[in-house]
VMD Tcl script that builds the backbone (N, CA, C; Angstrom):
set m [mol new atoms 384]
animate dup $m
set s [atomselect $m all]
$s set {name element resname resid chain x y z} {
  {N N MET 1 A -125.739 -48.027 -129.022}
  {CA C MET 1 A -126.197 -47.828 -130.427}
  {C C MET 1 A -126.807 -46.294 -130.499}
  {N N PHE 2 A -127.691 -45.880 -129.641}
  {CA C PHE 2 A -128.187 -44.451 -129.704}
  {C C PHE 2 A -127.120 -43.484 -129.747}
  {N N GLY 3 A -125.857 -43.764 -129.211}
  {CA C GLY 3 A -124.755 -42.795 -129.152}
  {C C GLY 3 A -124.331 -42.605 -130.665}
  {N N ILE 4 A -124.509 -43.547 -131.510}
  {CA C ILE 4 A -124.232 -43.218 -132.827}
  {C C ILE 4 A -124.866 -42.165 -133.502}
  {N N PHE 5 A -126.282 -41.993 -133.074}
  {CA C PHE 5 A -127.311 -41.180 -133.656}
  {C C PHE 5 A -127.078 -39.697 -133.041}
  {N N GLY 6 A -126.266 -39.656 -131.934}
  {CA C GLY 6 A -126.193 -38.454 -131.292}
  {C C GLY 6 A -127.084 -37.942 -130.345}
  {N N LEU 7 A -128.014 -38.956 -129.830}
  {CA C LEU 7 A -128.993 -38.724 -129.028}
  {C C LEU 7 A -128.694 -38.631 -127.679}
  {N N PHE 8 A -127.436 -39.014 -127.197}
  {CA C PHE 8 A -127.096 -38.838 -125.676}
  {C C PHE 8 A -125.812 -37.953 -125.884}
  {N N GLY 9 A -125.724 -37.330 -126.894}
  {CA C GLY 9 A -124.384 -36.373 -127.215}
  {C C GLY 9 A -123.138 -37.116 -127.342}
  {N N ARG 10 A -122.003 -36.318 -127.236}
  {CA C ARG 10 A -120.731 -36.870 -127.610}
  {C C ARG 10 A -120.205 -37.730 -126.327}
  {N N SER 11 A -119.315 -38.641 -126.754}
  {CA C SER 11 A -118.963 -39.478 -125.528}
  {C C SER 11 A -117.853 -38.723 -124.763}
  {N N ARG 12 A -117.703 -38.990 -123.360}
  {CA C ARG 12 A -116.658 -38.199 -122.690}
  {C C ARG 12 A -115.075 -38.390 -123.340}
  {N N GLU 13 A -114.973 -39.464 -123.820}
  {CA C GLU 13 A -113.390 -39.512 -124.342}
  {C C GLU 13 A -113.366 -38.509 -125.596}
  {N N MET 14 A -114.421 -38.460 -126.396}
  {CA C MET 14 A -114.394 -37.610 -127.550}
  {C C MET 14 A -114.535 -35.990 -127.112}
  {N N GLN 15 A -115.144 -35.669 -125.984}
  {CA C GLN 15 A -114.951 -34.427 -125.593}
  {C C GLN 15 A -113.728 -34.175 -125.160}
  {N N LEU 16 A -113.198 -35.080 -124.387}
  {CA C LEU 16 A -111.699 -34.947 -123.693}
  {C C LEU 16 A -110.587 -34.575 -124.998}
  {N N LEU 17 A -110.806 -35.328 -126.095}
  {CA C LEU 17 A -109.992 -35.208 -127.366}
  {C C LEU 17 A -110.331 -33.889 -127.934}
  {N N ASP 18 A -111.428 -33.485 -127.985}
  {CA C ASP 18 A -111.803 -32.356 -128.549}
  {C C ASP 18 A -111.133 -31.119 -127.859}
  {N N ASP 19 A -111.096 -31.385 -126.396}
  {CA C ASP 19 A -110.611 -30.184 -125.823}
  {C C ASP 19 A -109.004 -30.402 -125.594}
  {N N ALA 20 A -108.505 -31.346 -125.985}
  {CA C ALA 20 A -106.987 -31.687 -126.237}
  {C C ALA 20 A -106.549 -30.936 -127.407}
  {N N VAL 21 A -107.385 -31.186 -128.507}
  {CA C VAL 21 A -106.976 -30.701 -129.659}
  {C C VAL 21 A -107.167 -29.172 -129.790}
  {N N ARG 22 A -108.132 -28.622 -129.191}
  {CA C ARG 22 A -108.374 -27.123 -129.051}
  {C C ARG 22 A -107.166 -26.494 -128.324}
  {N N ALA 23 A -106.815 -27.147 -127.390}
  {CA C ALA 23 A -105.711 -26.719 -126.399}
  {C C ALA 23 A -104.233 -26.555 -127.297}
  {N N VAL 24 A -104.213 -26.990 -128.185}
  {CA C VAL 24 A -103.045 -26.841 -129.270}
  {C C VAL 24 A -103.150 -26.058 -130.117}
  {N N GLY 25 A -104.427 -25.535 -130.423}
  {CA C GLY 25 A -104.679 -24.321 -131.265}
  {C C GLY 25 A -105.644 -24.820 -132.612}
  {N N LEU 26 A -106.034 -26.116 -132.605}
  {CA C LEU 26 A -106.551 -26.568 -133.782}
  {C C LEU 26 A -108.116 -26.833 -133.430}
  {N N HIS 27 A -108.942 -26.119 -134.409}
  {CA C HIS 27 A -110.274 -26.202 -133.805}
  {C C HIS 27 A -111.000 -27.701 -134.164}
  {N N PRO 28 A -111.648 -28.233 -133.106}
  {CA C PRO 28 A -111.927 -29.701 -133.409}
  {C C PRO 28 A -112.638 -30.053 -134.673}
  {N N ARG 29 A -113.571 -29.140 -135.126}
  {CA C ARG 29 A -114.331 -29.502 -136.372}
  {C C ARG 29 A -113.511 -29.508 -137.595}
  {N N ILE 30 A -112.145 -29.122 -137.525}
  {CA C ILE 30 A -111.348 -29.412 -138.678}
  {C C ILE 30 A -110.949 -30.788 -138.686}
  {N N VAL 31 A -111.009 -31.489 -137.566}
  {CA C VAL 31 A -110.634 -32.821 -137.522}
  {C C VAL 31 A -111.731 -33.775 -137.883}
  {N N PRO 32 A -111.914 -34.455 -138.931}
  {CA C PRO 32 A -113.054 -35.316 -139.204}
  {C C PRO 32 A -113.380 -36.319 -137.981}
  {N N GLU 33 A -114.571 -36.693 -137.835}
  {CA C GLU 33 A -114.928 -37.579 -136.692}
  {C C GLU 33 A -114.350 -39.029 -137.024}
  {N N ALA 34 A -114.021 -39.353 -138.100}
  {CA C ALA 34 A -113.481 -40.616 -138.304}
  {C C ALA 34 A -112.041 -40.653 -137.794}
  {N N VAL 35 A -111.507 -39.580 -138.032}
  {CA C VAL 35 A -110.024 -39.372 -137.616}
  {C C VAL 35 A -110.012 -39.413 -136.059}
  {N N LYS 36 A -110.982 -38.855 -135.409}
  {CA C LYS 36 A -110.942 -38.654 -133.954}
  {C C LYS 36 A -111.296 -40.112 -133.385}
  {N N LEU 37 A -112.122 -40.946 -133.875}
  {CA C LEU 37 A -112.498 -42.201 -133.613}
  {C C LEU 37 A -111.375 -43.214 -133.763}
  {N N THR 38 A -110.684 -42.854 -134.826}
  {CA C THR 38 A -109.484 -43.784 -135.065}
  {C C THR 38 A -108.348 -43.371 -133.970}
  {N N THR 39 A -108.223 -42.176 -133.856}
  {CA C THR 39 A -107.254 -41.774 -132.596}
  {C C THR 39 A -107.692 -42.388 -131.418}
  {N N LEU 40 A -108.739 -42.102 -131.021}
  {CA C LEU 40 A -109.239 -42.856 -129.544}
  {C C LEU 40 A -108.940 -44.197 -129.631}
  {N N LYS 41 A -109.297 -44.890 -130.817}
  {CA C LYS 41 A -108.980 -46.253 -130.930}
  {C C LYS 41 A -107.526 -46.730 -130.722}
  {N N GLN 42 A -106.735 -46.117 -131.429}
  {CA C GLN 42 A -105.346 -46.285 -131.392}
  {C C GLN 42 A -104.847 -46.132 -129.975}
  {N N LEU 43 A -105.448 -44.880 -129.244}
  {CA C LEU 43 A -104.888 -44.770 -127.789}
  {C C LEU 43 A -105.538 -45.689 -126.911}
  {N N LYS 44 A -106.479 -46.303 -126.948}
  {CA C LYS 44 A -106.878 -47.247 -126.335}
  {C C LYS 44 A -106.206 -48.500 -126.455}
  {N N GLU 45 A -105.830 -48.934 -127.643}
  {CA C GLU 45 A -105.076 -50.163 -128.025}
  {C C GLU 45 A -103.654 -50.021 -127.496}
  {N N ALA 46 A -103.025 -48.859 -127.456}
  {CA C ALA 46 A -101.832 -48.634 -126.796}
  {C C ALA 46 A -101.755 -48.684 -125.397}
  {N N ARG 47 A -102.942 -48.617 -124.773}
  {CA C ARG 47 A -103.081 -48.586 -123.332}
  {C C ARG 47 A -103.838 -49.916 -122.854}
  {N N GLY 48 A -103.649 -50.819 -123.830}
  {CA C GLY 48 A -104.253 -52.201 -123.532}
  {C C GLY 48 A -105.712 -52.228 -123.260}
  {N N GLY 49 A -106.546 -51.500 -123.851}
  {CA C GLY 49 A -107.965 -51.485 -123.920}
  {C C GLY 49 A -108.487 -50.512 -122.705}
  {N N GLU 50 A -107.788 -49.797 -121.999}
  {CA C GLU 50 A -108.271 -49.000 -120.859}
  {C C GLU 50 A -109.082 -47.760 -121.293}
  {N N THR 51 A -109.825 -47.362 -120.593}
  {CA C THR 51 A -110.814 -46.283 -120.876}
  {C C THR 51 A -109.863 -45.220 -120.610}
  {N N LEU 52 A -109.967 -44.148 -121.764}
  {CA C LEU 52 A -109.131 -42.747 -121.643}
  {C C LEU 52 A -110.064 -41.798 -120.777}
  {N N THR 53 A -109.265 -41.258 -119.792}
  {CA C THR 53 A -109.719 -40.218 -118.835}
  {C C THR 53 A -109.175 -39.009 -118.998}
  {N N GLY 54 A -108.426 -38.741 -120.057}
  {CA C GLY 54 A -107.638 -37.499 -120.285}
  {C C GLY 54 A -106.197 -37.696 -119.892}
  {N N GLY 55 A -105.710 -36.496 -119.557}
  {CA C GLY 55 A -104.169 -36.467 -119.281}
  {C C GLY 55 A -103.313 -36.513 -120.326}
  {N N ARG 56 A -102.279 -37.213 -120.239}
  {CA C ARG 56 A -101.112 -36.978 -120.865}
  {C C ARG 56 A -101.420 -37.703 -122.269}
  {N N ASP 57 A -101.960 -38.699 -122.255}
  {CA C ASP 57 A -102.142 -39.610 -123.520}
  {C C ASP 57 A -102.821 -38.757 -124.516}
  {N N LEU 58 A -104.133 -38.159 -124.239}
  {CA C LEU 58 A -104.851 -37.436 -125.228}
  {C C LEU 58 A -104.173 -36.176 -125.635}
  {N N ALA 59 A -103.418 -35.434 -124.567}
  {CA C ALA 59 A -102.591 -34.203 -125.044}
  {C C ALA 59 A -101.510 -34.614 -125.929}
  {N N ALA 60 A -100.930 -35.565 -125.864}
  {CA C ALA 60 A -99.679 -36.089 -126.711}
  {C C ALA 60 A -100.400 -36.498 -128.294}
  {N N ALA 61 A -101.489 -37.061 -128.021}
  {CA C ALA 61 A -102.188 -37.353 -129.354}
  {C C ALA 61 A -102.363 -36.163 -130.174}
  {N N ALA 62 A -103.197 -35.068 -129.346}
  {CA C ALA 62 A -103.656 -33.954 -129.911}
  {C C ALA 62 A -102.318 -33.062 -130.431}
  {N N GLU 63 A -101.177 -33.091 -129.521}
  {CA C GLU 63 A -100.085 -32.244 -130.082}
  {C C GLU 63 A -99.621 -32.892 -131.449}
  {N N LEU 64 A -99.520 -34.108 -131.684}
  {CA C LEU 64 A -99.024 -34.685 -132.921}
  {C C LEU 64 A -100.110 -34.358 -134.084}
  {N N LEU 65 A -101.490 -34.470 -133.743}
  {CA C LEU 65 A -102.480 -34.215 -134.735}
  {C C LEU 65 A -102.265 -32.788 -135.158}
  {N N GLY 66 A -102.100 -31.953 -134.073}
  {CA C GLY 66 A -102.166 -30.488 -134.435}
  {C C GLY 66 A -100.974 -30.072 -135.246}
  {N N TYR 67 A -99.801 -30.601 -134.800}
  {CA C TYR 67 A -98.502 -30.198 -135.712}
  {C C TYR 67 A -98.737 -30.838 -137.200}
  {N N CYS 68 A -99.143 -32.066 -137.065}
  {CA C CYS 68 A -99.280 -32.457 -138.688}
  {C C CYS 68 A -100.267 -31.714 -139.552}
  {N N ILE 69 A -101.465 -31.280 -138.877}
  {CA C ILE 69 A -102.620 -30.781 -139.601}
  {C C ILE 69 A -102.281 -29.424 -139.806}
  {N N MET 70 A -101.847 -28.592 -138.839}
  {CA C MET 70 A -101.472 -27.070 -139.171}
  {C C MET 70 A -100.195 -26.756 -139.619}
  {N N GLY 71 A -99.311 -27.759 -139.418}
  {CA C GLY 71 A -98.060 -27.289 -139.894}
  {C C GLY 71 A -97.071 -26.648 -138.949}
  {N N PRO 72 A -95.866 -26.472 -139.093}
  {CA C PRO 72 A -95.185 -25.862 -137.955}
  {C C PRO 72 A -95.284 -24.446 -137.747}
  {N N ARG 73 A -95.789 -23.646 -138.679}
  {CA C ARG 73 A -95.825 -22.285 -138.554}
  {C C ARG 73 A -96.994 -21.871 -137.816}
  {N N ALA 74 A -98.131 -22.280 -138.164}
  {CA C ALA 74 A -99.301 -22.298 -137.446}
  {C C ALA 74 A -99.287 -23.019 -135.951}
  {N N PHE 75 A -98.803 -23.934 -135.856}
  {CA C PHE 75 A -98.704 -24.681 -134.687}
  {C C PHE 75 A -97.585 -23.684 -133.597}
  {N N LEU 76 A -96.714 -23.222 -134.002}
  {CA C LEU 76 A -95.848 -22.233 -133.497}
  {C C LEU 76 A -96.806 -20.963 -132.914}
  {N N GLU 77 A -97.732 -20.599 -133.724}
  {CA C GLU 77 A -98.640 -19.562 -133.237}
  {C C GLU 77 A -99.383 -19.725 -131.901}
  {N N ASN 78 A -99.343 -21.088 -131.709}
  {CA C ASN 78 A -100.395 -21.340 -130.486}
  {C C ASN 78 A -99.614 -22.085 -129.503}
  {N N ASN 79 A -98.366 -22.525 -129.801}
  {CA C ASN 79 A -97.636 -23.290 -128.722}
  {C C ASN 79 A -96.218 -22.515 -128.454}
  {N N ASP 80 A -95.421 -23.267 -127.635}
  {CA C ASP 80 A -94.139 -22.608 -127.431}
  {C C ASP 80 A -93.206 -23.610 -128.244}
  {N N ILE 81 A -92.064 -23.031 -128.260}
  {CA C ILE 81 A -90.840 -23.695 -129.017}
  {C C ILE 81 A -90.290 -24.878 -128.615}
  {N N GLU 82 A -90.611 -25.049 -127.207}
  {CA C GLU 82 A -90.182 -26.511 -126.552}
  {C C GLU 82 A -91.087 -27.480 -126.927}
  {N N LEU 83 A -92.432 -27.365 -127.037}
  {CA C LEU 83 A -93.377 -28.053 -127.474}
  {C C LEU 83 A -93.052 -28.550 -128.996}
  {N N ILE 84 A -92.838 -27.703 -129.696}
  {CA C ILE 84 A -92.618 -27.921 -131.242}
  {C C ILE 84 A -91.294 -28.797 -131.288}
  {N N ASP 85 A -90.272 -28.283 -130.699}
  {CA C ASP 85 A -89.187 -29.212 -130.645}
  {C C ASP 85 A -89.318 -30.799 -130.243}
  {N N ALA 86 A -90.142 -30.897 -129.156}
  {CA C ALA 86 A -90.704 -32.323 -128.680}
  {C C ALA 86 A -91.337 -32.928 -129.753}
  {N N VAL 87 A -92.280 -32.252 -130.467}
  {CA C VAL 87 A -93.359 -32.886 -131.312}
  {C C VAL 87 A -92.388 -33.366 -132.578}
  {N N GLU 88 A -91.443 -32.565 -133.112}
  {CA C GLU 88 A -90.638 -32.714 -134.207}
  {C C GLU 88 A -89.781 -34.018 -133.783}
  {N N ALA 89 A -89.434 -33.982 -132.741}
  {CA C ALA 89 A -88.690 -35.177 -132.274}
  {C C ALA 89 A -89.411 -36.504 -132.220}
  {N N ARG 90 A -90.461 -36.371 -131.691}
  {CA C ARG 90 A -91.352 -37.612 -131.765}
  {C C ARG 90 A -91.654 -37.975 -133.265}
  {N N ILE 91 A -91.877 -36.973 -134.165}
  {CA C ILE 91 A -92.224 -37.287 -135.427}
  {C C ILE 91 A -90.882 -37.888 -136.175}
  {N N ALA 92 A -89.694 -37.519 -136.119}
  {CA C ALA 92 A -88.356 -38.050 -136.514}
  {C C ALA 92 A -88.276 -39.461 -136.010}
  {N N GLY 93 A -88.480 -39.593 -134.828}
  {CA C GLY 93 A -88.446 -40.886 -133.879}
  {C C GLY 93 A -89.381 -41.974 -134.663}
  {N N ALA 94 A -90.598 -41.501 -134.729}
  {CA C ALA 94 A -91.703 -42.420 -135.299}
  {C C ALA 94 A -91.170 -42.811 -136.769}
  {N N ILE 95 A -90.823 -41.848 -137.532}
  {CA C ILE 95 A -90.505 -42.114 -138.910}
  {C C ILE 95 A -89.328 -43.234 -138.952}
  {N N GLU 96 A -88.282 -42.961 -138.057}
  {CA C GLU 96 A -87.107 -43.772 -138.134}
  {C C GLU 96 A -87.637 -45.170 -137.569}
  {N N ALA 97 A -88.229 -45.326 -136.665}
  {CA C ALA 97 A -88.794 -46.511 -136.007}
  {C C ALA 97 A -89.759 -47.168 -137.065}
  {N N GLY 98 A -90.660 -46.598 -137.671}
  {CA C GLY 98 A -91.555 -46.913 -138.668}
  {C C GLY 98 A -92.777 -47.818 -137.882}
  {N N HIS 99 A -92.812 -47.849 -136.784}
  {CA C HIS 99 A -93.980 -48.358 -136.054}
  {C C HIS 99 A -94.379 -47.480 -134.853}
  {N N GLY 100 A -95.328 -47.877 -134.015}
  {CA C GLY 100 A -95.721 -47.418 -132.907}
  {C C GLY 100 A -96.942 -46.416 -132.952}
  {N N LEU 101 A -97.345 -45.996 -131.688}
  {CA C LEU 101 A -98.429 -45.238 -131.828}
  {C C LEU 101 A -98.204 -43.882 -132.554}
  {N N ASP 102 A -97.213 -43.116 -132.341}
  {CA C ASP 102 A -96.966 -41.900 -133.107}
  {C C ASP 102 A -97.095 -42.138 -134.612}
  {N N ALA 103 A -96.215 -43.301 -135.137}
  {CA C ALA 103 A -96.264 -43.520 -136.439}
  {C C ALA 103 A -97.655 -43.829 -136.932}
  {N N ARG 104 A -98.575 -44.272 -136.226}
  {CA C ARG 104 A -99.951 -44.607 -136.682}
  {C C ARG 104 A -100.623 -43.256 -136.678}
  {N N LEU 105 A -100.350 -42.459 -135.734}
  {CA C LEU 105 A -101.289 -41.174 -135.905}
  {C C LEU 105 A -100.679 -40.503 -137.228}
  {N N ILE 106 A -99.361 -40.259 -137.374}
  {CA C ILE 106 A -98.898 -39.585 -138.489}
  {C C ILE 106 A -99.327 -40.200 -139.813}
  {N N LEU 107 A -99.543 -41.513 -139.940}
  {CA C LEU 107 A -100.000 -42.130 -141.268}
  {C C LEU 107 A -101.532 -41.833 -141.131}
  {N N LEU 108 A -102.087 -41.854 -139.963}
  {CA C LEU 108 A -103.663 -41.510 -139.791}
  {C C LEU 108 A -103.956 -40.234 -140.780}
  {N N THR 109 A -103.183 -39.126 -140.298}
  {CA C THR 109 A -103.388 -37.764 -140.918}
  {C C THR 109 A -102.989 -37.784 -142.438}
  {N N LEU 110 A -102.074 -38.600 -142.685}
  {CA C LEU 110 A -101.581 -38.596 -143.981}
  {C C LEU 110 A -102.658 -39.170 -145.063}
  {N N HIS 111 A -103.126 -40.378 -144.592}
  {CA C HIS 111 A -104.248 -41.261 -145.226}
  {C C HIS 111 A -105.352 -40.222 -145.290}
  {N N ALA 112 A -105.763 -39.512 -144.242}
  {CA C ALA 112 A -106.903 -38.706 -144.294}
  {C C ALA 112 A -106.922 -37.584 -145.035}
  {N N LYS 113 A -105.473 -37.320 -145.687}
  {CA C LYS 113 A -105.331 -36.061 -146.400}
  {C C LYS 113 A -105.526 -34.789 -145.826}
  {N N LEU 114 A -105.057 -34.933 -144.394}
  {CA C LEU 114 A -105.084 -33.769 -143.465}
  {C C LEU 114 A -103.596 -32.949 -143.232}
  {N N THR 115 A -102.628 -33.976 -143.657}
  {CA C THR 115 A -101.400 -33.560 -143.211}
  {C C THR 115 A -100.868 -32.404 -144.011}
  {N N HIS 116 A -100.376 -31.255 -143.192}
  {CA C HIS 116 A -99.850 -30.024 -143.953}
  {C C HIS 116 A -98.912 -30.189 -144.935}
  {N N PRO 117 A -98.900 -29.551 -146.181}
  {CA C PRO 117 A -97.948 -29.844 -147.360}
  {C C PRO 117 A -96.438 -29.731 -146.708}
  {N N SER 118 A -96.183 -28.622 -145.923}
  {CA C SER 118 A -94.648 -28.503 -145.353}
  {C C SER 118 A -94.350 -29.516 -144.291}
  {N N VAL 119 A -95.351 -30.250 -143.931}
  {CA C VAL 119 A -94.781 -31.341 -142.961}
  {C C VAL 119 A -94.538 -32.673 -143.846}
  {N N ILE 120 A -95.507 -32.903 -145.046}
  {CA C ILE 120 A -95.115 -34.006 -145.858}
  {C C ILE 120 A -93.760 -33.679 -146.557}
  {N N GLU 121 A -93.435 -32.209 -147.085}
  {CA C GLU 121 A -92.228 -32.187 -147.641}
  {C C GLU 121 A -91.149 -32.238 -146.682}
  {N N ARG 122 A -91.053 -31.744 -145.421}
  {CA C ARG 122 A -90.036 -31.738 -144.474}
  {C C ARG 122 A -89.743 -33.146 -144.183}
  {N N TYR 123 A -90.508 -34.047 -144.068}
  {CA C TYR 123 A -90.377 -35.383 -143.348}
  {C C TYR 123 A -90.267 -36.437 -144.707}
  {N N GLU 124 A -90.702 -35.849 -145.802}
  {CA C GLU 124 A -90.867 -36.589 -147.043}
  {C C GLU 124 A -91.816 -37.863 -146.834}
  {N N LEU 125 A -92.881 -37.502 -146.354}
  {CA C LEU 125 A -93.889 -38.460 -146.013}
  {C C LEU 125 A -94.747 -38.933 -147.306}
  {N N ALA 126 A -95.136 -40.206 -147.497}
  {CA C ALA 126 A -95.791 -40.731 -148.445}
  {C C ALA 126 A -96.557 -41.828 -147.954}
  {N N ALA 127 A -97.894 -41.894 -148.212}
  {CA C ALA 127 A -98.696 -42.957 -147.925}
  {C C ALA 127 A -98.522 -44.214 -148.932}
  {N N GLY 128 A -98.238 -45.315 -148.495}
  {CA C GLY 128 A -97.865 -46.266 -149.698}
  {C C GLY 128 A -98.397 -47.591 -149.098}
}
mol reanalyze $m
mol bondsrecalc $m
mol representation Tube
mol addrep $m
């Protein structure tokens, strides 16, 4: 309960997500706490409730959040073309499937009104 009030600082998982978001070029303060908490919850659910210790899961979520929030142009300034191609393939796959962790994270940024307009236009996204 005291963690809610920031008395003990940020959780280790939140720090790791902030680091992962920062690594793709997105400042963590741009991402609202509610979006970060929901992202962590989605990641934990996808892993069957396991504690997140960093690694590929957080990096993959940060890549998707970064691309959706910054848009392709700004994302390219901070990342290589191979990563952009991989993230765009994940987005296309998530939209085609209509479910899964990537789809939920894309929808999260859309509902939070954080998705870059060029991403909304390119993938014809709509929250409905």
